DRENDO-1510 file (C-alpha; in Angstrom, 1 decimal, always signed):
<recs>
REC; n; res; u; v; w
REC; 1; MET; +0.0; +0.3; +0.0 .
REC; 2; THR; +1.2; +3.5; -0.9 .
REC; 3; GLU; +2.4; +5.9; +1.9 .
REC; 4; LEU; +0.9; +9.2; +0.3 .
REC; 5; PRO; +1.5; +12.7; +2.0 .
REC; 6; ALA; -0.6; +13.8; +4.9 .
REC; 7; SER; -0.7; +17.2; +4.1 .
REC; 8; LEU; +0.9; +19.9; +1.7 .
REC; 9; ALA; +3.2; +20.7; +4.2 .
REC; 10; ALA; +5.3; +17.8; +3.1 .
REC; 11; PHE; +6.0; +19.5; +0.1 .
REC; 12; GLY; +7.6; +22.4; +1.9 .
REC; 13; PRO; +8.1; +25.5; -0.6 .
REC; 14; ALA; +7.0; +24.0; -3.7 .
REC; 15; THR; +3.4; +23.9; -2.3 .
REC; 16; LEU; +2.3; +26.6; -4.7 .
REC; 17; SER; +4.0; +25.1; -7.8 .
REC; 18; VAL; +3.0; +21.6; -7.5 .
REC; 19; VAL; -0.6; +22.8; -6.9 .
REC; 20; VAL; -0.7; +24.5; -10.4 .
REC; 21; VAL; +1.0; +22.0; -12.6 .
REC; 22; ALA; -1.5; +19.1; -10.8 .
REC; 23; VAL; -4.2; +21.5; -11.7 .
REC; 24; TYR; -3.1; +22.2; -15.2 .
REC; 25; LEU; -3.0; +17.7; -15.4 .
REC; 26; VAL; -7.0; +18.3; -15.1 .
REC; 27; LEU; -8.0; +21.3; -16.5 .
REC; 28; GLY; -5.1; +22.9; -18.9 .
REC; 29; GLU; -4.1; +19.1; -20.8 .
REC; 30; PRO; -7.7; +18.6; -22.1 .
REC; 31; VAL; -7.2; +22.0; -23.8 .
REC; 32; VAL; -3.5; +21.5; -24.8 .
REC; 33; GLY; -4.6; +17.9; -26.1 .
REC; 34; HIS; -7.5; +19.2; -27.6 .
REC; 35; VAL; -5.9; +22.3; -29.7 .
REC; 36; LEU; -2.7; +20.4; -30.5 .
REC; 37; HIS; -5.2; +17.4; -31.9 .
REC; 38; ARG; -6.9; +19.9; -34.2 .
REC; 39; ARG; -3.8; +21.4; -35.5 .
REC; 40; PHE; -2.8; +17.4; -36.8 .
REC; 41; GLU; -5.9; +16.8; -38.2 .
REC; 42; GLY; -5.5; +20.0; -39.9 .
REC; 43; ARG; -2.1; +19.1; -41.2 .
REC; 44; LEU; -2.9; +15.4; -42.0 .
REC; 45; ARG; -4.0; +15.3; -45.3 .
REC; 46; ALA; -1.7; +17.7; -46.8 .
REC; 47; ASP; +1.4; +17.2; -44.7 .
REC; 48; PRO; +2.8; +13.3; -45.0 .
REC; 49; GLN; +5.3; +13.8; -42.0 .
REC; 50; ALA; +2.2; +14.9; -39.9 .
REC; 51; ARG; +2.4; +12.1; -37.7 .
REC; 52; ARG; +5.7; +12.2; -37.3 .
REC; 53; SER; +5.5; +16.0; -36.2 .
REC; 54; PHE; +2.3; +15.1; -34.3 .
REC; 55; TYR; +4.3; +12.3; -32.3 .
REC; 56; ARG; +7.6; +14.6; -31.6 .
REC; 57; ARG; +5.5; +17.0; -29.7 .
REC; 58; LEU; +3.6; +14.8; -27.8 .
REC; 59; LEU; +7.6; +13.4; -26.5 .
REC; 60; VAL; +8.2; +16.8; -25.7 .
REC; 61; LEU; +5.2; +17.7; -23.7 .
REC; 62; GLU; +5.1; +14.4; -21.8 .
REC; 63; TRP; +8.9; +14.6; -21.1 .
REC; 64; GLY; +8.5; +18.5; -20.1 .
REC; 65; LEU; +6.1; +17.8; -17.8 .
REC; 66; ALA; +7.0; +14.9; -16.3 .
REC; 67; VAL; +10.7; +16.7; -15.8 .
REC; 68; LEU; +9.1; +19.9; -14.1 .
REC; 69; ALA; +7.0; +17.4; -12.0 .
REC; 70; ALA; +10.2; +15.3; -11.1 .
REC; 71; VAL; +12.2; +19.2; -10.4 .
REC; 72; LEU; +9.5; +19.8; -7.7 .
REC; 73; TRP; +9.2; +17.0; -6.1 .
REC; 74; LEU; +12.7; +16.8; -5.3 .
REC; 75; ALA; +12.5; +20.1; -3.9 .
REC; 76; SER; +10.0; +18.8; -1.9 .
REC; 77; PRO; +11.7; +18.2; +1.5 .
REC; 78; GLY; +8.8; +15.8; +3.1 .
REC; 79; VAL; +7.8; +13.8; -0.2 .
REC; 80; ASP; +10.2; +10.6; -0.4 .
REC; 81; ALA; +10.4; +8.4; -3.1 .
REC; 82; ALA; +7.7; +5.8; -2.0 .
REC; 83; ALA; +5.4; +8.2; -1.8 .
REC; 84; VAL; +5.3; +9.4; -5.4 .
REC; 85; GLY; +5.5; +5.2; -6.2 .
REC; 86; LEU; +9.1; +5.7; -7.3 .
REC; 87; ALA; +9.8; +2.2; -5.3 .
REC; 88; TRP; +10.0; -1.6; -6.1 .
REC; 89; PRO; +6.2; -3.2; -5.2 .
REC; 90; SER; +6.1; -4.2; -1.7 .
REC; 91; GLY; +3.2; -6.5; -2.5 .
REC; 92; TRP; +0.8; -8.2; -5.7 .
REC; 93; PRO; -2.2; -6.4; -6.5 .
REC; 94; GLY; -5.5; -7.5; -4.8 .
REC; 95; PRO; -8.1; -9.9; -6.3 .
REC; 96; VAL; -10.0; -7.2; -7.9 .
REC; 97; THR; -7.3; -5.0; -9.1 .
REC; 98; GLY; -5.6; -7.7; -10.5 .
REC; 99; THR; -8.4; -9.3; -12.3 .
REC; 100; ALA; -9.1; -5.9; -13.6 .
REC; 101; ALA; -5.5; -5.6; -15.0 .
REC; 102; VAL; -5.9; -8.8; -16.6 .
REC; 103; LEU; -9.0; -7.9; -17.8 .
REC; 104; VAL; -7.6; -4.5; -19.6 .
REC; 105; LEU; -4.9; -6.9; -21.1 .
REC; 106; VAL; -7.5; -9.0; -22.6 .
REC; 107; LEU; -9.8; -6.4; -23.7 .
REC; 108; SER; -6.9; -4.9; -25.0 .
REC; 109; LEU; -5.9; -7.6; -27.2 .
REC; 110; VAL; -9.7; -8.1; -28.6 .
REC; 111; SER; -10.0; -4.6; -29.4 .
REC; 112; VAL; -6.7; -4.9; -31.8 .
REC; 113; ARG; -8.2; -8.0; -33.6 .
REC; 114; ALA; -11.7; -5.9; -34.1 .
REC; 115; LEU; -9.8; -3.0; -35.1 .
REC; 116; ARG; -7.8; -4.8; -37.9 .
REC; 117; GLY; -11.3; -6.6; -39.2 .
REC; 118; GLY; -13.1; -3.2; -39.1 .
REC; 119; ALA; -10.0; -1.1; -40.5 .
REC; 120; LEU; -9.7; -3.7; -43.2 .
REC; 121; ALA; -13.5; -3.7; -43.9 .
REC; 122; GLY; -13.4; +0.2; -44.0 .
REC; 123; ALA; -10.9; +0.5; -46.5 .
REC; 124; ALA; -12.1; -2.0; -49.0 .
REC; 125; ALA; -15.9; -0.5; -48.4 .
REC; 126; PRO; -16.6; +1.5; -51.6 .
REC; 127; ARG; -18.0; +5.0; -51.1 .
REC; 128; ARG; -21.9; +5.0; -51.5 .
REC; 129; PRO; -22.7; +7.0; -54.5 .
REC; 130; GLY; -23.7; +10.7; -53.6 .
REC; 131; SER; -21.7; +10.2; -49.9 .
REC; 132; ALA; -19.4; +13.4; -49.1 .
REC; 133; ALA; -16.1; +12.8; -49.4 .
REC; 134; PRO; -13.6; +13.6; -46.3 .
REC; 135; ALA; -13.7; +17.3; -45.6 .
REC; 136; HIS; -10.6; +19.1; -46.4 .
REC; 137; GLY; -8.5; +19.9; -43.6 .
REC; 138; ARG; -9.3; +16.9; -41.8 .
REC; 139; HIS; -7.9; +13.5; -42.2 .
REC; 140; ALA; -9.2; +11.4; -45.2 .
REC; 141; GLU; -10.0; +8.4; -43.2 .
REC; 142; PRO; -13.0; +6.1; -43.9 .
REC; 143; GLU; -16.2; +7.6; -42.2 .
REC; 144; GLY; -16.8; +6.0; -38.5 .
REC; 145; HIS; -13.2; +5.6; -38.5 .
REC; 146; ALA; -11.6; +9.0; -37.5 .
REC; 147; THR; -9.5; +7.4; -34.8 .
REC; 148; LEU; -7.5; +5.5; -36.9 .
REC; 149; ALA; -5.5; +8.4; -38.3 .
REC; 150; LEU; -3.5; +8.4; -34.7 .
REC; 151; LEU; -2.1; +5.5; -35.9 .
REC; 152; PRO; +1.2; +4.6; -37.5 .
REC; 153; ARG; +1.5; +3.6; -41.5 .
REC; 154; THR; +5.4; +3.4; -42.2 .
REC; 155; PRO; +8.4; +2.0; -40.8 .
REC; 156; ALA; +9.2; +5.4; -39.2 .
REC; 157; GLU; +6.4; +5.9; -37.9 .
REC; 158; ARG; +6.3; +2.7; -36.0 .
REC; 159; ARG; +9.7; +3.1; -34.5 .
REC; 160; LEU; +8.8; +6.7; -33.3 .
REC; 161; PHE; +5.2; +5.6; -32.4 .
REC; 162; SER; +6.8; +2.9; -30.3 .
REC; 163; VAL; +9.0; +5.3; -28.0 .
REC; 164; VAL; +5.8; +7.3; -27.9 .
REC; 165; GLY; +4.1; +4.5; -26.3 .
REC; 166; VAL; +7.0; +3.9; -24.0 .
REC; 167; THR; +6.9; +7.5; -23.2 .
REC; 168; ALA; +3.2; +7.4; -22.4 .
REC; 169; GLY; +3.6; +4.4; -20.1 .
REC; 170; VAL; +6.4; +6.4; -17.9 .
REC; 171; CYS; +5.6; +9.7; -18.0 .
REC; 172; GLU; +1.7; +9.4; -17.7 .
REC; 173; GLU; +2.2; +6.9; -14.8 .
REC; 174; TRP; +4.7; +9.1; -12.9 .
REC; 175; LEU; +2.5; +12.7; -13.7 .
REC; 176; TYR; -1.4; +10.9; -13.1 .
REC; 177; ARG; -0.4; +8.8; -10.5 .
REC; 178; GLY; +2.9; +9.0; -8.8 .
REC; 179; PHE; +3.1; +12.7; -9.1 .
REC; 180; PHE; -0.8; +14.1; -9.1 .
REC; 181; LEU; -2.4; +11.2; -6.5 .
REC; 182; ALA; +0.5; +12.7; -4.3 .
REC; 183; VAL; -0.7; +16.1; -4.5 .
REC; 184; VAL; -4.4; +15.2; -4.2 .
REC; 185; ALA; -4.4; +12.9; -1.2 .
REC; 186; ALA; -2.1; +15.8; +0.4 .
REC; 187; VAL; -4.7; +18.5; -0.3 .
REC; 188; GLY; -7.2; +16.2; +0.7 .
REC; 189; GLY; -5.6; +14.5; +3.9 .
REC; 190; GLY; -6.1; +11.1; +4.6 .
REC; 191; LEU; -8.2; +10.4; +1.9 .
REC; 192; PRO; -10.1; +7.0; +1.3 .
REC; 193; VAL; -8.5; +5.0; -1.6 .
REC; 194; PRO; -11.3; +4.5; -3.3 .
REC; 195; VAL; -11.5; +8.3; -3.9 .
REC; 196; LEU; -7.7; +8.6; -4.5 .
REC; 197; VAL; -8.5; +6.0; -7.4 .
REC; 198; LEU; -11.8; +7.8; -8.9 .
REC; 199; ALA; -9.6; +11.0; -8.6 .
REC; 200; GLY; -7.1; +9.2; -10.7 .
REC; 201; ALA; -9.7; +8.0; -13.2 .
REC; 202; VAL; -11.6; +11.6; -13.7 .
REC; 203; ALA; -8.3; +13.5; -14.2 .
REC; 204; PHE; -7.2; +10.6; -16.7 .
REC; 205; GLY; -10.2; +10.8; -19.0 .
REC; 206; LEU; -10.2; +14.3; -19.2 .
REC; 207; ALA; -6.8; +14.4; -19.8 .
REC; 208; HIS; -8.1; +12.5; -23.0 .
REC; 209; ALA; -11.1; +14.7; -23.9 .
REC; 210; TYR; -9.9; +15.0; -27.3 .
REC; 211; GLN; -11.5; +11.6; -28.2 .
REC; 212; GLY; -15.1; +12.6; -27.4 .
REC; 213; LEU; -17.3; +11.1; -24.6 .
REC; 214; HIS; -16.7; +7.4; -25.2 .
REC; 215; GLY; -12.9; +8.2; -24.9 .
REC; 216; VAL; -12.7; +10.4; -22.0 .
REC; 217; VAL; -15.3; +7.0; -20.8 .
REC; 218; LEU; -12.7; +4.0; -21.4 .
REC; 219; THR; -9.5; +6.0; -20.8 .
REC; 220; GLY; -11.1; +7.1; -17.5 .
REC; 221; VAL; -11.7; +3.1; -16.8 .
REC; 222; LEU; -8.3; +2.6; -17.5 .
REC; 223; GLY; -7.0; +5.2; -15.5 .
REC; 224; GLY; -8.9; +3.8; -12.6 .
REC; 225; VAL; -7.4; +0.5; -12.7 .
REC; 226; PHE; -3.9; +2.1; -13.0 .
REC; 227; ALA; -4.3; +4.1; -9.8 .
REC; 228; ALA; -5.4; +0.9; -8.3 .
REC; 229; LEU; -2.7; -1.2; -9.3 .
REC; 230; TYR; -0.4; +1.6; -8.3 .
REC; 231; LEU; -2.1; +2.5; -4.8 .
REC; 232; ASP; -2.5; -1.9; -4.3 .
REC; 233; THR; +1.1; -2.2; -4.8 .
REC; 234; GLY; +3.0; +1.2; -3.6 .
REC; 235; SER; +4.7; +1.3; -7.0 .
REC; 236; LEU; +4.2; +2.7; -10.6 .
REC; 237; LEU; +5.7; -0.1; -11.8 .
REC; 238; LEU; +3.1; -2.4; -12.9 .
REC; 239; PRO; +1.3; +0.5; -14.1 .
REC; 240; VAL; +4.0; +1.6; -16.3 .
REC; 241; LEU; +4.1; -1.8; -17.6 .
REC; 242; LEU; +0.3; -2.4; -18.1 .
REC; 243; HIS; -0.1; +1.3; -19.4 .
REC; 244; ALA; +2.7; +0.7; -22.1 .
REC; 245; ALA; +1.4; -2.4; -23.2 .
REC; 246; VAL; -2.0; -1.3; -23.8 .
REC; 247; ASP; -0.7; +1.9; -26.0 .
REC; 248; LEU; +1.7; -1.0; -27.6 .
REC; 249; ARG; -1.0; -2.9; -28.9 .
REC; 250; PHE; -1.7; -0.5; -31.9 .
REC; 251; LEU; +1.7; -1.9; -33.3 .
REC; 252; LEU; +0.4; -5.3; -34.0 .
REC; 253; VAL; -2.0; -3.6; -36.4 .
REC; 254; PRO; -0.3; -4.0; -39.6 .
REC; 255; ALA; +0.0; -0.7; -42.0 .
REC; 256; SER; -1.7; -3.0; -44.5 .
REC; 257; ALA; -4.6; -2.9; -42.6 .
REC; 258; LEU; -5.3; +0.9; -42.1 .
REC; 259; PRO; -6.6; +2.8; -44.8 .
REC; 260; GLU; -4.2; +5.5; -47.2 .
REC; 261; VAL; -4.5; +8.9; -46.2 .
REC; 262; LEU; -5.2; +11.1; -49.3 .
REC; 263; PRO; -2.9; +13.3; -50.3 .
REC; 264; ALA; -4.3; +17.3; -50.8 .
REC; 265; PRO; -6.5; +18.1; -53.9 .
REC; 266; ARG; -4.1; +19.9; -56.5 .
REC; 267; PRO; -5.3; +22.9; -57.9 .
REC; 268; ALA; -6.3; +22.2; -61.4 .
REC; 269; GLY; -3.8; +23.6; -63.8 .
REC; 270; GLY; -1.3; +23.6; -60.6 .
REC; 271; ALA; +2.3; +22.4; -61.3 .
REC; 272; ALA; +3.7; +20.1; -58.6 .
REC; 273; ALA; +5.6; +21.7; -56.2 .
</recs>
């Protein structure tokens, strides 16, 4: 069981800064994520490097936030490494948490299989006569498969996506479980575990608001499982591994199963750039 800070006094001179970063994770990150994804979708049709550029921006943002949170923690004299999950697991997860973690893995693999089938079907299905073509300025994925735009197609994209998946496992678990829950526990002063799990779930779900309501609910549930796994074991190790596995599962979807993105329409009579 994780021994979280009992009060904000444990953060010492860094108290105000850690609270500001924690509030940003709940309120600011959804806005930044939405803006980044709108820009990505706007570039994707015209720019073949859009995915790689987007992945790099994610890496800079996540590592930047993670380093900032680490610096603030190091400046907090009353918060040791174990209080933010930087320790080896002190025990195995409980039966409920363990079962939930196994279900997450199983459902992740099932979703990959469904995604592969759906992507292939969507790519092969002809567009109905009279149906609208993909809007200019957004990705040219088949209707109903907009989230496929984020998945890598080329070998270079897949390599960079691998780094993004590992980064998400490390940085997001540190930020939303280790750092954020320590601040929440300090503000609440002895909150019960279910409340902490709920706080972790809500914050993580809101961070994925760009995915719409369905994405918020799904990632919120995942965030709750990760939080329970962390609080049960007293370590970020298992949540990091599970989180990375969930994200990296998309590499099991072959590029051939994903629809191509169409190039931007060329002006009539215009010369190729």
